[in-house]
N, C-alpha and C positions, 0 to 999 in steps of 0.2 A: 507232603512234608510235615514233619512233627516238630513243634517248637515248645520250649518251656520245660523246666525240670520235671514237674509232675507228669506231664504228657509223655515225656521221653521214658520215664521210669515205668509208667503204665504200659506203654508200647513194648518196652523191653520184656516185661513179664509175659506179654501175649505171644512173643516169639520164642520163649524158652524151650518149647518142644522141638525147635529146629536146631538147637545147639549141637547135636552130634553131626549135623550136616554142614556146619558153618566153619569157614576158614577166614583168617585175617587176610586183607587184601588192600591194594591201592585201587580205588575206583575212579577212573579218569584223573589219576594223579593225587587223589586225596585219601586219607586214612578211612578205612571202612571194613566191611565184612561182606562175604559172598556166601550164599547158600547154594551148595552143589547137589544136584540130583542126577544120578547116573553120570557124574563127571562134568555136567553142564550147568552153568549158572541158572538158577531158578528165580533168584532175586538178589539184589545187591543193596547194601546200606552204605551211604557215604556220609561222613561226619564233618560238620563245621564246628570248629573250636573257637571260643571267645574266652580269653584269659584262662587258658589251660582247662577249660570245661567244655563238654559237648553242649553246644547251643542249638544245633539243628541236625536232624537226621533226615536225609533224603532217601526214601525207600523206593527202589526201582523194581517193578514187577512186569512192566510192559515188555513183551518179547522184542519189539522193535528197538526200544531204548536199550535193553540188555545187550542185544547183538551189536549195537553201535558203541556201547561203552568199552573203554579200555580197562580190562580187569587183570591185575597182576597179583597173583598169590604171593604172600610174603611169609 
């Protein structure tokens, strides 16, 4: 889990190369993104908002957690 504005911004830069594979999604019912490789989720990001700002980014890469997550492309 990544918290704090500086950490979130730094983390976002490190994932920029995945932008072409990324789609907006609901991840377990919350706003997020999913990285699709060959049509399958490779990782998912779920955002927690506080006062209209992203406060927490939960990055899921574990195959077990990904397969259990409900991911809805939007």
